[in-house]
C-alpha positions in Angstrom: 33.8 50.6 34.8 31.6 49.7 37.4 28.6 51.4 36.0 26.7 49.4 33.7 24.1 51.1 31.8 22.0 50.6 28.8 21.4 53.1 25.7 19.2 52.0 23.2 20.2 53.1 19.8 18.7 52.2 16.2 20.7 51.4 12.8 20.0 53.4 9.6 19.9 51.7 6.3 23.5 51.9 6.1 24.3 50.4 9.5 25.2 52.9 10.9 24.1 53.7 14.4 24.9 57.0 16.9 26.9 56.7 20.4 25.0 58.5 22.8 27.1 61.2 23.8 27.9 60.7 27.5 29.9 57.7 26.1 31.4 59.6 23.3 32.2 62.1 26.3 33.4 58.6 28.5 35.5 57.1 25.5 36.9 60.6 24.1 35.3 59.9 20.6 35.8 62.7 18.3 34.5 63.5 15.2 36.9 60.5 13.0 37.4 58.6 15.8 37.9 55.5 14.2 37.2 51.7 15.6 37.4 48.4 16.0 34.3 46.3 14.8 34.5 42.8 16.2 32.1 39.6 16.5 31.4 38.7 20.2 29.3 35.5 21.6 27.5 38.3 23.5 27.0 40.2 20.5 28.9 43.4 18.2 32.0 44.9 19.8 32.6 48.4 19.3 35.9 49.5 20.6 37.3 53.2 19.6 41.0 54.2 18.5 42.0 57.3 20.5 45.2 58.4 21.4 44.3 57.5 25.5 43.3 54.0 23.8 47.0 53.7 21.7 49.1 55.1 24.5 47.9 52.0 26.5 48.1 49.4 24.1 52.0 50.5 23.4 53.7 47.5 22.8 51.3 45.3 22.9 52.1 43.8 19.4 55.3 43.6 19.7 56.3 40.6 17.3 58.0 37.4 18.3 61.1 36.0 16.4 60.3 34.0 13.4 56.3 35.4 13.0 55.1 37.4 10.3 55.5 41.2 9.9 52.4 42.9 10.9 51.7 44.6 7.7 51.6 41.2 6.3 48.8 39.7 8.2 47.1 42.9 7.8 47.3 42.9 4.0 46.1 39.2 4.2 43.2 40.4 6.7 42.0 43.0 4.5 42.2 40.3 0.8 40.0 38.0 3.3 37.8 40.5 4.2 37.1 41.6 0.2 37.1 38.2 -0.6 34.0 37.5 2.8 32.2 40.6 1.0 32.3 39.5 -2.8 30.9 36.3 -1.5 28.0 37.6 0.2 27.7 40.2 -2.8 27.2 37.0 -5.1 24.7 35.5 -3.0 22.5 38.6 -2.9 22.8 38.8 -6.2 22.5 35.7 -7.5 
């Protein structure tokens, strides 16, 4: 992607942000499109998961022999995520 222009956005009190229309069109983001949110050294990376993205990544998640099944890794990830949210909630309440 050669054209690197910046758009300003605002976060709502719920942490919601509106992606500018030109970027939604460029990345084929439609109502209900899910995204992966990742913390990076530069800030927050938001990667939409569209059918085009899925088609490009098909086969990238093949498991190596002896690896945990992806479902198990995902369940562990979700458990860790809930624990972090619970700890954060207790800090705010305390």
